[in-house]
N, CA, C and O atoms as a printed pandas DataFrame, in Angstrom:
     atom_number atom_name residue_name chain_id  residue_number  x_coord  y_coord  z_coord
0              1         N          UNK        A               1   55.620  104.249   96.193
1              2        CA          UNK        A               1   56.354  105.462   95.914
2              3         C          UNK        A               1   57.656  105.536   96.705
3              4         O          UNK        A               1   58.275  106.596   96.797
4              5         N          UNK        A               2   58.064  104.416   97.269
5              6        CA          UNK        A               2   59.304  104.420   98.039
6              7         C          UNK        A               2   60.506  104.520   97.104
7              8         O          UNK        A               2   60.470  104.057   95.964
8              9         N          UNK        A               3   61.566  105.133   97.612
9             10        CA          UNK        A               3   62.835  105.235   96.900
10            11         C          UNK        A               3   62.695  105.897   95.532
11            12         O          UNK        A               3   63.215  105.390   94.538
12            13         N          UNK        A               4   61.995  107.023   95.481
13            14        CA          UNK        A               4   61.768  107.721   94.216
14            15         C          UNK        A               4   62.301  109.144   94.201
15            16         O          UNK        A               4   61.953  109.920   93.311
16            17         N          UNK        A               5   63.131  109.499   95.159
17            18        CA          UNK        A               5   63.711  110.842   95.237
18            19         C          UNK        A               5   62.637  111.929   95.335
19            20         O          UNK        A               5   62.819  113.038   94.831
20            21         N          UNK        A               6   61.524  111.603   95.983
21            22        CA          UNK        A               6   60.453  112.574   96.178
22            23         C          UNK        A               6   60.885  113.606   97.212
23            24         O          UNK        A               6   61.596  113.278   98.162
24            25         N          UNK        A               7   60.462  114.840   97.031
25            26        CA          UNK        A               7   60.761  115.891   98.003
26            27         C          UNK        A               7   59.499  116.705   98.245
27            28         O          UNK        A               7   58.499  116.542   97.546
28            29         N          UNK        A               8   59.555  117.576   99.232
29            30        CA          UNK        A               8   58.388  118.374   99.597
30            31         C          UNK        A               8   57.700  117.758  100.794
31            32         O          UNK        A               8   58.278  116.930  101.497
32            33         N          UNK        A               9   56.466  118.164  101.023
33            34        CA          UNK        A               9   55.713  117.682  102.178
34            35         C          UNK        A               9   54.730  116.592  101.758
35            36         O          UNK        A               9   54.404  116.450  100.579
36            37         N          UNK        A              10   54.267  115.830  102.739
37            38        CA          UNK        A              10   53.156  114.905  102.501
38            39         C          UNK        A              10   51.901  115.764  102.593
39            40         O          UNK        A              10   51.619  116.320  103.654
40            41         N          UNK        A              11   51.142  115.887  101.511
41            42        CA          UNK        A              11   50.007  116.821  101.520
42            43         C          UNK        A              11   48.899  116.400  102.482
43            44         O          UNK        A              11   48.629  115.214  102.668
44            45         N          UNK        A              12   48.265  117.403  103.088
45            46        CA          UNK        A              12   47.145  117.144  103.997
46            47         C          UNK        A              12   45.994  116.431  103.296
47            48         O          UNK        A              12   45.201  115.748  103.943
48            49         N          UNK        A              13   45.900  116.584  102.001
49            50        CA          UNK        A              13   44.812  115.958  101.238
50            51         C          UNK        A              13   44.888  114.437  101.237
51            52         O          UNK        A              13   43.961  113.775  100.769
52            53         N          UNK        A              14   45.964  113.881  101.747
53            54        CA          UNK        A              14   46.075  112.424  101.820
54            55         C          UNK        A              14   44.919  111.842  102.637
55            56         O          UNK        A              14   44.533  110.691  102.430
56            57         N          UNK        A              15   44.373  112.619  103.550
57            58        CA          UNK        A              15   43.237  112.175  104.365
58            59         C          UNK        A              15   42.032  111.829  103.488
59            60         O          UNK        A              15   41.185  111.029  103.886
60            61         N          UNK        A              16   41.952  112.428  102.297
61            62        CA          UNK        A              16   40.830  112.175  101.387
62            63         C          UNK        A              16   40.951  110.843  100.650
63            64         O          UNK        A              16   40.008  110.430   99.975
64            65         N          UNK        A              17   42.083  110.172  100.765
65            66        CA          UNK        A              17   42.279  108.882  100.109
66            67         C          UNK        A              17   41.737  107.793  101.023
67            68         O          UNK        A              17   42.494  107.024  101.616
68            69         N          UNK        A              18   40.420  107.742  101.125
69            70        CA          UNK        A              18   39.748  106.936  102.141
70            71         C          UNK        A              18   39.934  105.431  101.976
71            72         O          UNK        A              18   39.751  104.696  102.947
72            73         N          UNK        A              19   40.284  104.950  100.805
73            74        CA          UNK        A              19   40.471  103.516  100.599
74            75         C          UNK        A              19   41.933  103.097  100.636
75            76         O          UNK        A              19   42.251  101.937  100.372
76            77         N          UNK        A              20   42.817  104.018  100.957
77            78        CA          UNK        A              20   44.240  103.719  101.032
78            79         C          UNK        A              20   44.518  102.784  102.207
79            80         O          UNK        A              20   44.125  103.064  103.339
80            81         N          UNK        A              21   45.196  101.675  101.931
81            82        CA          UNK        A              21   45.504  100.689  102.964
82            83         C          UNK        A              21   46.990  100.708  103.308
83            84         O          UNK        A              21   47.357  100.557  104.473
84            85         N          UNK        A              22   47.839  100.890  102.312
85            86        CA          UNK        A              22   49.285  100.933  102.521
86            87         C          UNK        A              22   49.839  102.227  101.967
87            88         O          UNK        A              22   49.513  102.627  100.849
88            89         N          UNK        A              23   50.676  102.876  102.751
89            90        CA          UNK        A              23   51.362  104.087  102.316
90            91         C          UNK        A              23   52.848  103.874  102.541
91            92         O          UNK        A              23   53.313  103.830  103.680
92            93         N          UNK        A              24   53.588  103.742  101.452
93            94        CA          UNK        A              24   55.032  103.559  101.554
94            95         C          UNK        A              24   55.729  104.695  100.819
95            96         O          UNK        A              24   55.864  104.679   99.595
96            97         N          UNK        A              25   56.163  105.672  101.591
97            98        CA          UNK        A              25   56.908  106.818  101.065
98            99         C          UNK        A              25   58.336  106.805  101.600
99           100         O          UNK        A              25   58.997  107.843  101.645
100          101         N          UNK        A              26   58.801  105.645  101.999
101          102        CA          UNK        A              26   60.118  105.540  102.624
102          103         C          UNK        A              26   61.240  105.811  101.631
103          104         O          UNK        A              26   61.084  105.684  100.416
104          105         N          UNK        A              27   62.383  106.192  102.208
105          106        CA          UNK        A              27   63.608  106.410  101.448
106          107         C          UNK        A              27   63.440  107.469  100.354
107          108         O          UNK        A              27   63.773  107.239   99.192
108          109         N          UNK        A              28   62.924  108.614  100.747
109          110        CA          UNK        A              28   62.789  109.769   99.866
110          111         C          UNK        A              28   63.406  110.971  100.583
111          112         O          UNK        A              28   64.207  110.799  101.503
112          113         N          UNK        A              29   63.048  112.152  100.180
113          114        CA          UNK        A              29   63.535  113.380  100.828
114          115         C          UNK        A              29   62.364  114.244  101.262
115          116         O          UNK        A              29   62.402  115.466  101.124
116          117         N          UNK        A              30   61.324  113.610  101.787
117          118        CA          UNK        A              30   60.140  114.339  102.228
118          119         C          UNK        A              30   60.437  115.099  103.511
119          120         O          UNK        A              30   61.207  114.634  104.352
120          121         N          UNK        A              31   59.828  116.260  103.659
121          122        CA          UNK        A              31   60.057  117.093  104.841
122          123         C          UNK        A              31   58.711  117.533  105.406
123          124         O          UNK        A              31   57.655  117.143  104.907
124          125         N          UNK        A              32   58.764  118.343  106.443
125          126        CA          UNK        A              32   57.539  118.819  107.071
126          127         C          UNK        A              32   57.061  117.861  108.141
127          128         O          UNK        A              32   57.780  116.953  108.558
128          129         N          UNK        A              33   55.832  118.083  108.576
129          130        CA          UNK        A              33   55.247  117.294  109.663
130          131         C          UNK        A              33   54.428  116.135  109.110
131          132         O          UNK        A              33   54.027  116.128  107.947
132          133         N          UNK        A              34   54.194  115.159  109.977
133          134        CA          UNK        A              34   53.321  114.049  109.609
134          135         C          UNK        A              34   51.887  114.558  109.519
135          136         O          UNK        A              34   51.434  115.274  110.411
136          137         N          UNK        A              35   51.166  114.201  108.458
137          138        CA          UNK        A              35   49.777  114.645  108.324
138          139         C          UNK        A              35   48.828  113.733  109.102
139          140         O          UNK        A              35   49.257  112.763  109.727
140          141         N          UNK        A              36   47.559  114.051  109.057
141          142        CA          UNK        A              36   46.524  113.145  109.549
142          143         C          UNK        A              36   46.323  112.108  108.446
143          144         O          UNK        A              36   46.134  112.457  107.281
144          145         N          UNK        A              37   46.367  110.855  108.818
145          146        CA          UNK        A              37   46.292  109.780  107.839
146          147         C          UNK        A              37   44.871  109.230  107.723
147          148         O          UNK        A              37   44.089  109.330  108.668
148          149         N          UNK        A              38   44.526  108.640  106.545
149          150        CA          UNK        A              38   43.209  108.020  106.372
150          151         C          UNK        A              38   42.997  106.878  107.360
151          152         O          UNK        A              38   43.943  106.173  107.712
152          153         N          UNK        A              39   41.776  106.699  107.800
153          154        CA          UNK        A              39   41.454  105.761  108.877
154          155         C          UNK        A              39   41.652  104.291  108.526
155          156         O          UNK        A              39   41.826  103.474  109.430
156          157         N          UNK        A              40   41.632  103.923  107.240
157          158        CA          UNK        A              40   41.749  102.516  106.868
158          159         C          UNK        A              40   43.191  102.037  106.717
159          160         O          UNK        A              40   43.431  100.867  106.418
160          161         N          UNK        A              41   44.146  102.936  106.923
161          162        CA          UNK        A              41   45.543  102.540  106.734
162          163         C          UNK        A              41   45.932  101.396  107.659
163          164         O          UNK        A              41   45.633  101.408  108.853
164          165         N          UNK        A              42   46.603  100.413  107.085
165          166        CA          UNK        A              42   47.106   99.278  107.846
166          167         C          UNK        A              42   48.623   99.322  107.955
167          168         O          UNK        A              42   49.202   98.713  108.854
168          169         N          UNK        A              43   49.265  100.039  107.046
169          170        CA          UNK        A              43   50.711  100.027  106.939
170          171         C          UNK        A              43   51.186  101.434  106.578
171          172         O          UNK        A              43   50.856  101.944  105.508
172          173         N          UNK        A              44   51.958  102.060  107.464
173          174        CA          UNK        A              44   52.536  103.378  107.193
174          175         C          UNK        A              44   54.051  103.241  107.240
175          176         O          UNK        A              44   54.623  102.879  108.268
176          177         N          UNK        A              45   54.682  103.532  106.130
177          178        CA          UNK        A              45   56.145  103.517  106.046
178          179         C          UNK        A              45   56.602  104.862  105.492
179          180         O          UNK        A              45   56.534  105.121  104.290
180          181         N          UNK        A              46   57.060  105.691  106.388
181          182        CA          UNK        A              46   57.596  106.997  105.990
182          183         C          UNK        A              46   59.011  107.161  106.532
183          184         O          UNK        A              46   59.502  108.278  106.693
184          185         N          UNK        A              47   59.654  106.041  106.809
185          186        CA          UNK        A              47   61.010  106.058  107.332
186          187         C          UNK        A              47   61.998  106.543  106.268
187          188         O          UNK        A              47   61.706  106.528  105.072
188          189         N          UNK        A              48   63.163  106.969  106.730
189          190        CA          UNK        A              48   64.248  107.438  105.861
190          191         C          UNK        A              48   63.837  108.633  105.013
191          192         O          UNK        A              48   63.960  108.616  103.788
192          193         N          UNK        A              49   63.346  109.671  105.684
193          194        CA          UNK        A              49   63.009  110.941  105.062
194          195         C          UNK        A              49   63.590  112.054  105.936
195          196         O          UNK        A              49   64.502  111.814  106.727
196          197         N          UNK        A              50   63.070  113.249  105.793
197          198        CA          UNK        A              50   63.498  114.387  106.613
198          199         C          UNK        A              50   62.308  114.976  107.372
199          200         O          UNK        A              50   62.250  116.183  107.604
200          201         N          UNK        A              51   61.369  114.125  107.753
201          202        CA          UNK        A              51   60.178  114.584  108.457
202          203         C          UNK        A              51   60.566  115.091  109.834
203          204         O          UNK        A              51   61.507  114.589  110.449
204          205         N          UNK        A              52   59.830  116.095  110.317
205          206        CA          UNK        A              52   60.167  116.705  111.602
206          207         C          UNK        A              52   58.919  116.954  112.428
207          208         O          UNK        A              52   57.795  116.761  111.964
208          209         N          UNK        A              53   59.137  117.381  113.648
209          210        CA          UNK        A              53   58.021  117.636  114.552
210          211         C          UNK        A              53   57.738  116.401  115.384
211          212         O          UNK        A              53   58.524  115.454  115.421
212          213         N          UNK        A              54   56.604  116.437  116.047
213          214        CA          UNK        A              54   56.233  115.325  116.920
214          215         C          UNK        A              54   55.349  114.329  116.173
215          216         O          UNK        A              54   54.832  114.611  115.092
216          217         N          UNK        A              55   55.194  113.170  116.777
217          218        CA          UNK        A              55   54.327  112.136  116.212
218          219         C          UNK        A              55   52.908  112.420  116.665
219          220         O          UNK        A              55   52.643  112.462  117.866
220          221         N          UNK        A              56   51.985  112.616  115.722
221          222        CA          UNK        A              56   50.607  112.939  116.124
222          223         C          UNK        A              56   49.917  111.768  116.820
223          224         O          UNK        A              56   49.998  110.626  116.367
224          225         N          UNK        A              57   49.247  112.064  117.910
225          226        CA          UNK        A              57   48.501  111.048  118.650
226          227         C          UNK        A              57   47.403  110.430  117.790
227          228         O          UNK        A              57   46.980  109.302  118.043
228          229         N          UNK        A              58   46.943  111.155  116.783
229          230        CA          UNK        A              58   45.859  110.657  115.924
230          231         C          UNK        A              58   46.210  109.334  115.246
231          232         O          UNK        A              58   45.312  108.610  114.818
232          233         N          UNK        A              59   47.491  109.009  115.142
233          234        CA          UNK        A              59   47.884  107.726  114.551
234          235         C          UNK        A              59   47.289  106.568  115.347
235          236         O          UNK        A              59   46.956  105.530  114.777
236          237         N          UNK        A              60   47.156  106.739  116.650
237          238        CA          UNK        A              60   46.599  105.679  117.499
238          239         C          UNK        A              60   45.141  105.380  117.175
239          240         O          UNK        A              60   44.646  104.303  117.508
240          241         N          UNK        A              61   44.447  106.312  116.534
241          242        CA          UNK        A              61   43.035  106.090  116.203
242          243         C          UNK        A              61   42.857  105.301  114.910
243          244         O          UNK        A              61   41.729  105.035  114.496
244          245         N          UNK        A              62   43.946  104.930  114.279
245          246        CA          UNK        A              62   43.863  104.104  113.071
246          247         C          UNK        A              62   43.717  102.658  113.517
247          248         O          UNK        A              62   44.708  101.953  113.708
248          249         N          UNK        A              63   42.487  102.228  113.680
249          250        CA          UNK        A              63   42.185  100.935  114.299
250          251         C          UNK        A              63   42.820   99.746  113.588
251          252         O          UNK        A              63   43.161   98.758  114.238
252          253         N          UNK        A              64   42.986   99.818  112.274
253          254        CA          UNK        A              64   43.513   98.675  111.527
254          255         C          UNK        A              64   45.030   98.741  111.335
255          256         O          UNK        A              64   45.607   97.849  110.714
256          257         N          UNK        A              65   45.675   99.772  111.851
257          258        CA          UNK        A              65   47.112   99.931  111.672
258          259         C          UNK        A              65   47.880   98.837  112.411
259          260         O          UNK        A              65   47.707   98.648  113.615
260          261         N          UNK        A              66   48.732   98.119  111.671
261          262        CA          UNK        A              66   49.553   97.102  112.321
262          263         C          UNK        A              66   51.037   97.279  112.040
263          264         O          UNK        A              66   51.856   96.567  112.619
264          265         N          UNK        A              67   51.402   98.207  111.168
265          266        CA          UNK        A              67   52.810   98.445  110.899
266          267         C          UNK        A              67   53.047   99.941  110.799
267          268         O          UNK        A              67   52.354  100.641  110.061
268          269         N          UNK        A              68   54.027  100.425  111.544
269          270        CA          UNK        A              68   54.346  101.850  111.569
270          271         C          UNK        A              68   55.853  101.991  111.536
271          272         O          UNK        A              68   56.539  101.575  112.470
272          273         N          UNK        A              69   56.372  102.574  110.467
273          274        CA          UNK        A              69   57.821  102.782  110.310
274          275         C          UNK        A              69   58.075  104.275  110.223
275          276         O          UNK        A              69   57.677  104.924  109.256
276          277         N          UNK        A              70   58.739  104.817  111.234
277          278        CA          UNK        A              70   59.030  106.251  111.301
278          279         C          UNK        A              70   60.515  106.543  111.479
279          280         O          UNK        A              70   60.911  107.706  111.547
280          281         N          UNK        A              71   61.323  105.525  111.554
281          282        CA          UNK        A              71   62.731  105.742  111.886
282          283         C          UNK        A              71   63.478  106.524  110.805
283          284         O          UNK        A              71   63.025  106.645  109.667
284          285         N          UNK        A              72   64.630  107.044  111.203
285          286        CA          UNK        A              72   65.512  107.802  110.311
286          287         C          UNK        A              72   64.839  109.043  109.745
287          288         O          UNK        A              72   64.875  109.293  108.540
288          289         N          UNK        A              73   64.229  109.810  110.628
289          290        CA          UNK        A              73   63.664  111.120  110.330
290          291         C          UNK        A              73   64.220  112.094  111.365
291          292         O          UNK        A              73   65.147  111.757  112.102
292          293         N          UNK        A              74   63.667  113.277  111.422
293          294        CA          UNK        A              74   64.080  114.275  112.413
294          295         C          UNK        A              74   62.950  114.530  113.408
295          296         O          UNK        A              74   62.727  115.666  113.826
296          297         N          UNK        A              75   62.242  113.473  113.782
297          298        CA          UNK        A              75   61.114  113.591  114.702
298          299         C          UNK        A              75   61.622  113.838  116.113
299          300         O          UNK        A              75   62.690  113.359  116.493
300          301         N          UNK        A              76   60.850  114.588  116.882
301          302        CA          UNK        A              76   61.252  114.938  118.238
302          303         C          UNK        A              76   60.140  114.607  119.220
303          304         O          UNK        A              76   58.986  114.414  118.836
304          305         N          UNK        A              77   60.505  114.545  120.478
305          306        CA          UNK        A              77   59.525  114.284  121.520
306          307         C          UNK        A              77   59.406  112.810  121.818
307          308         O          UNK        A              77   60.193  111.990  121.346
308          309         N          UNK        A              78   58.408  112.494  122.610
309          310        CA          UNK        A              78   58.155  111.108  122.982
310          311         C          UNK        A              78   57.133  110.490  122.036
311          312         O          UNK        A              78   56.325  111.186  121.420
312          313         N          UNK        A              79   57.191  109.181  121.940
313          314        CA          UNK        A              79   56.141  108.458  121.226
314          315         C          UNK        A              79   54.899  108.568  122.105
315          316         O          UNK        A              79   54.943  108.166  123.268
316          317         N          UNK        A              80   53.783  109.105  121.581
317          318        CA          UNK        A              80   52.585  109.244  122.411
318          319         C          UNK        A              80   52.137  107.914  123.013
319          320         O          UNK        A              80   52.159  106.874  122.354
320          321         N          UNK        A              81   51.730  107.974  124.283
321          322        CA          UNK        A              81   51.317  106.765  124.994
322          323         C          UNK        A              81   50.211  106.022  124.254
323          324         O          UNK        A              81   50.195  104.792  124.237
324          325         N          UNK        A              82   49.289  106.760  123.644
325          326        CA          UNK        A              82   48.187  106.117  122.917
326          327         C          UNK        A              82   48.710  105.237  121.781
327          328         O          UNK        A              82   48.145  104.181  121.497
328          329         N          UNK        A              83   49.782  105.672  121.138
329          330        CA          UNK        A              83   50.364  104.867  120.062
330          331         C          UNK        A              83   51.068  103.650  120.650
331          332         O          UNK        A              83   50.959  102.544  120.120
332          333         N          UNK        A              84   51.782  103.857  121.733
333          334        CA          UNK        A              84   52.442  102.731  122.398
334          335         C          UNK        A              84   51.417  101.701  122.847
335          336         O          UNK        A              84   51.629  100.498  122.697
336          337         N          UNK        A              85   50.309  102.174  123.396
337          338        CA          UNK        A              85   49.246  101.263  123.818
338          339         C          UNK        A              85   48.674  100.519  122.618
339          340         O          UNK        A              85   48.364   99.330  122.703
340          341         N          UNK        A              86   48.539  101.222  121.509
341          342        CA          UNK        A              86   48.013  100.597  120.284
342          343         C          UNK        A              86   48.894   99.416  119.878
343          344         O          UNK        A              86   48.395   98.372  119.459
344          345         N          UNK        A              87   50.199   99.594  120.005
345          346        CA          UNK        A              87   51.147   98.551  119.614
346          347         C          UNK        A              87   51.629   97.719  120.801
347          348         O          UNK        A              87   52.486   96.849  120.649
348          349         N          UNK        A              88   51.072   97.994  121.986
349          350        CA          UNK        A              88   51.466   97.280  123.205
350          351         C          UNK        A              88   52.965   97.423  123.459
351          352         O          UNK        A              88   53.643   96.471  123.846
352          353         N          UNK        A              89   53.452   98.616  123.233
353          354        CA          UNK        A              89   54.867   98.929  123.472
354          355         C          UNK        A              89   54.965   99.936  124.606
355          356         O          UNK        A              89   53.971  100.569  124.960
356          357         N          UNK        A              90   56.126  100.085  125.165
357          358        CA          UNK        A              90   56.372  101.116  126.168
358          359         C          UNK        A              90   56.818  102.392  125.470
359          360         O          UNK        A              90   57.531  102.329  124.469
360          361         N          UNK        A              91   56.408  103.552  125.984
361          362        CA          UNK        A              91   56.839  104.800  125.358
362          363         C          UNK        A              91   58.329  105.030  125.552
363          364         O          UNK        A              91   58.904  104.608  126.555
364          365         N          UNK        A              92   58.943  105.693  124.602
365          366        CA          UNK        A              92   60.357  106.008  124.717
366          367         C          UNK        A              92   60.658  107.294  123.990
367          368         O          UNK        A              92   59.896  107.715  123.119
368          369         N          UNK        A              93   61.728  107.899  124.329
369          370        CA          UNK        A              93   62.135  109.125  123.664
370          371         C          UNK        A              93   62.546  108.813  122.237
371          372         O          UNK        A              93   63.208  107.805  121.987
372          373         N          UNK        A              94   62.163  109.666  121.299
373          374        CA          UNK        A              94   62.558  109.448  119.912
374          375         C          UNK        A              94   63.582  110.470  119.457
375          376         O          UNK        A              94   64.041  110.421  118.315
376          377         N          UNK        A              95   63.945  111.392  120.327
377          378        CA          UNK        A              95   64.915  112.406  119.937
378          379         C          UNK        A              95   66.263  111.747  119.690
379          380         O          UNK        A              95   66.873  111.208  120.613
380          381         N          UNK        A              96   66.729  111.788  118.444
381          382        CA          UNK        A              96   68.003  111.194  118.099
382          383         C          UNK        A              96   67.969  109.690  117.906
383          384         O          UNK        A              96   69.007  109.071  117.671
384          385         N          UNK        A              97   66.788  109.094  118.003
385          386        CA          UNK        A              97   66.675  107.657  117.805
386          387         C          UNK        A              97   67.010  107.285  116.362
387          388         O          UNK        A              97   66.686  108.032  115.439
388          389         N          UNK        A              98   67.637  106.170  116.169
389          390        CA          UNK        A              98   67.829  105.639  114.823
390          391         C          UNK        A              98   66.572  104.878  114.394
391          392         O          UNK        A              98   66.201  104.888  113.220
392          393         N          UNK        A              99   65.932  104.231  115.341
393          394        CA          UNK        A              99   64.684  103.538  115.038
394          395         C          UNK        A              99   63.692  103.864  116.142
395          396         O          UNK        A              99   64.062  103.936  117.314
396          397         N          UNK        A             100   62.470  104.057  115.781
397          398        CA          UNK        A             100   61.426  104.261  116.789
398          399         C          UNK        A             100   60.936  102.878  117.189
399          400         O          UNK        A             100   61.301  102.375  118.251
400          401         N          UNK        A             101   60.140  102.279  116.378
401          402        CA          UNK        A             101   59.742  100.903  116.575
402          403         C          UNK        A             101   59.075  100.435  115.308
403          404         O          UNK        A             101   58.584  101.237  114.513
404          405         N          UNK        A             102   59.061   99.168  115.131
405          406        CA          UNK        A             102   58.390   98.568  113.991
406          407         C          UNK        A             102   57.798   97.264  114.475
407          408         O          UNK        A             102   58.352   96.621  115.367
408          409         N          UNK        A             103   56.698   96.873  113.909
409          410        CA          UNK        A             103   56.090   95.612  114.291
410          411         C          UNK        A             103   56.479   94.507  113.319
411          412         O          UNK        A             103   55.771   93.509  113.189
412          413         N          UNK        A             104   57.609   94.688  112.635
413          414        CA          UNK        A             104   58.099   93.632  111.718
414          415         C          UNK        A             104   58.355   92.350  112.458
415          416         O          UNK        A             104   58.767   91.360  111.854
């Protein structure tokens, strides 16, 4: 669903998509906060949207997650330490960042 001029929020019901492995909503006009994601997700790409708020620590509990793209949004705050530990990265401020991090 990337690059489809989608707008609105990512619905909370996405958590019910229990077999979802890849979520690519990048390069749209989505807004609102990041939802709680299904546990089997391996790849989250929501970069290049208008998402706001902080990055939920719950992302770190996605045991199979190996790719996380959040850059080019309006996210604020620090990358939670649990997420940095998940990716073996150091935490950094994301306020005004062009890129958060990617495991590409």
